[in-house]
N, C-alpha and C positions, 0 to 999 in steps of 0.2 A: 792160323792154327788148325782150323777145320780141315783144310786141304791136306796138311801134313798128316793128320789123324787118319783121314780116309785112305791116303796113300799107303800108310803103314798097315792098315787093316787089309787092303787089297793084296799086299805081298804075303801077309801071314795066312790069309784065308783063300788064296788063289784056287786051291784044289776044290773048294766048296762051291765056287761060283760067285761072281761079283754081286749080282742082284740080291741073292739070298743074304750075303754077308752084310751088305749095307743096311738091309732092313733089320737084321738081328742086332747090329751094333748101335743103330741110331734111333730106332723107334722107342719112344718113352711111354710109360703107362699113364695115360691121361684120365683113366677112370677113377683113380684114387689119388688125391692130392695130399691128403693127410693120413698117416698111418697111426693107429692107436695100438700101443703096446701094453701088455699086461704082465705083472710079475710072474716069474716061474716059482713053483712051490718046491724049494729045496731047503737045505739047512741055512738058517739066517745067521748072519754075523751079529755079534753083540755091538751096540753103539760104542764108539771109542771116545775117549776124553780128548778135549782140545788142549794139547800141551805145546809149549814153545820149543823150537829147536833152532840151531844156528843156521843162518842163511848167508851164502857168499855175497860179498859186496858187489860182485859182477852181475848179480841178478836183481831184477826189479820185483817187488813183492806187494801184495795187497792182502792183508790179514786182519780184517775186522773181527771184533768180538762176536760170538754167536748172537743172532737176532731171533727173538721169539716170534713164532707164527702160530697163533691160536695155542694149542696145547703142545706144540713142538717147537724146536729151535733150529735155525739154519746156520751153519758155519762154513767158511770157505777159505781157500788160499790160492793165490795166483803167482806164478814165478816164470820168468823168461831168461834165457841165456843165449849168448851169441854162438856157442859151440866152439869147436877147436879149429875149424877150417876157414869159416867166413870172416871177413874183415868187419862187417857191421851186422846189426840185428834188424831184419826186415819184418819180424813178427811184432804183433801188437795185441794187447788184451785189455779188457776192462771188467771190473766187478762193481756193479752199481746197485745201491739200495734205493728203491722207489717207495711210493707211499704204501702200497699194499702188496708189493712184489719185489723180486730181485732179478737183475739182469746180468748175464755173464756172456762175454763175447770174445772170440779169439780169431785172429786173422794172420795170414802169411802172405806178405807182399811179393810181387814179381815185377821186374822191369829194370832197365839200365840205369846207371848212375844212382840217384837217390829215389827213383820212381817207386820202387817196392816199399820203401819206408813210408813214403807219402800216401800210397794207395791203402796200405793196411791201417794206418792211423786215421785217415779220412773215412774209411769204411766203418771202422769201429765207432768213431765219434759221431758219425751221422746216424748209425743205428741207435746209439744211446740217446741222442737228442730226439729222434722220432718216437722211440718207445716211451721216453719220459713224458713227452707232450701228449701222446695218445693214451697213456695209462692213467687217465683221470676220469672218474665216474664210471659209467657202464661202457664196456668195450669188449670186443671179440679178440682174445689173445692171438688166435691163429691168423686172423686177418691183419692184426697189428704187426706181428713180426714179419710177415711177408711184405707188407707195405714198407716197413723200415728197411728191409734188405733191398727192395726195389729202389728206394731213395738213395741208399748207399751206392748202388750200381750206377745210378744216374750221376751222382756226385763225382765218382771216380772217372767216369767217361768225360765229364765236363773238365775236370782237372787235367786229364791227359791231353785233351784238345787244346786247352789254354797253354800248356807247356810244349805242345808240338811233339809229344812222345807217346809211346804205348805203355800203359801201366795197368796192372791188374792185381788182384788179391783173392785168396780163398777166404771163406768166412763161415764160422759156425757160431750159433748162439743158443742160449737156453734162458727162457723167461719162466721163473718159478712163481706160481701163485698158490700159496698154501701147500698142499701135498700134490700138486700137479706141475709138470714141466712141459712147456711148449718149446720145441726145438726146430731150428731152421738151419740149412746148410747149402753152400755153393762151393764146389771145389773138393779138395781132399783133406782139409782140416776136419778132425773127427770129434764126435761126442760119443762117449761110452756110458753105459749104464752099469753100475756096479751094485748088485743086489743079491740078497741071500749069500750064496758062496760062489758067485759066478761073475763074469764080466761079459758084456755084449756090446758090440758096435751098433749104435742106433743109426747113425748117418751112413750114407753110401758114397764111396769115392767116385768122383766124376773124372775118371782117368782111363787111359787106354788099357792099362793092365787090369783094372777092375772089370772092364768089358770082356777082356780075354778070359778072365777067371769065370765070369758069369756064363760064358758060352762053352766052357770046358776046354779051352785051348791052353790054359795055364793052370797050375795048382796055386793055391794061395802062397805057399812057400816059394815057388818059382818066381812069382810076381815080385817078390821083395828085391830080387837082384836083377830084374829085367832092365836092359839098357834104356828102355822107353818108360821107365817107372815114373818119371817126372813130367810126362806129357798129359796135360789136362785138356778136356774138351769143353768144360764149363767153368767159368770164373767170373768174379765181379770185375766189371770194367771193360769187357770185351764184346758184349752183346747188348743192344738196347733193350731186348726183351728176354732177359735172363730168366730161366726157370728155377724156382726156389723149392727145394724139398722141405716139407714140414712134417713133424711127428708130434705125438702127444704121449706122455708117460705118466702113469699114476705112481706116485712115490709113497713109500711107507718108512717108518722110523728105521734107521740103519742103512737105507738106500743112499746111493751117491751117484754123482755124475762127474766125469772127467772130460774136459774139453782140451784138445791138444793139437799141435801142428805135426806135420810129417817128420820133423826133426826128432820127435819122440817115437812115434809108432813105426817110423822107418828103420829105426835102430833096434827096437824091442818088439818081441812078439806080444800078442794079447796076454798070453800066459805069464810072460815076464812082467808085464805091467801089473797084472792082478797080484802076482806074488809080492811085488814091492809094496803095493797099496795095502795088502792084507797084513804084512809084517810091520808096517809103520805104526807108531804110537798115536800119531795125529796127522792131520792133513798137511801141515807145514813140513813135517818130516817126510811124508810121502812125496810131496812135490820136489823137495830137495833131493831125495834119493832117486827119483825118476830122472831128474836132469843129470845127476852124477852118473847114473847107469848108462844113459844115452851117450854121454861124453866118453865113458870108458869103452863103449862099443864103437867108437870112431868120432862121434860129434861132428858129422860131416855137414850139418845144417843147423840153423837156429832152432832152439828148442823152447817150447812154451807148454806149460801145464797149468790148468785151472781146475781145482777140485772143489766140489760142493757136496755137503752131506746133511741129511735130515737127521737131527738128534732127538 
């Protein structure tokens, strides 16, 4: 995969010089492992009530009642759909309540035969097991989520070797402890922050087109329809020493998170996603409408959306 990526970059950047391009495309920022994000001060949305809505039988859901967290409560919904083109769903997600925190994980599997399904499920289940075991007593949330992702990476590699096949998956997770979210990601499944009257992508896509956008060779809109849009340079299960991006977000009442696979954001712009979320009466309706909208725009991939909101 790495050689294919370098070859593509050489062709696209040939006029700029090979040595310069390789450095610009592949050198990562090692000076900051965790980025701390702060709310923007704009018009704040009113907290919404958690109301029920109809969910298609073809979708898996996780819709627990809101859980109190000190003087606030947390509510969430998770849905996944095969889409209109694929024969099977290789996405997998989990919404898990721990002793003093909540864990949300989304993965998008890759590989031949059933390898993608195995990789995504194994990665999510491993992360949940590691976080649940580590979130007892005093612990460092940032170190814990990175540790969990590294264990998921090792588990997927072992499984692939035992089956004699190459398998991999993207992974994004959010560990919420009171009014703070610790986020980790590998690949191009995204976590968005919906706060005030705006939506912001917290995670960074580990893809070829994201690199091209970052160096000014493509616009964000052009990258959506690029023929190499599905080429990832960092995934779970393909590198023994995978680099994990981590972030920390301070949440307030009315703030929310959206974890999703590229089957959603690949069909819808950030503005479209925000419009659907803002118009929905509750998170179940929002997740349902998001999946419906992605299918209406083509449904070319599996679609998963997990929404979390502080009430």
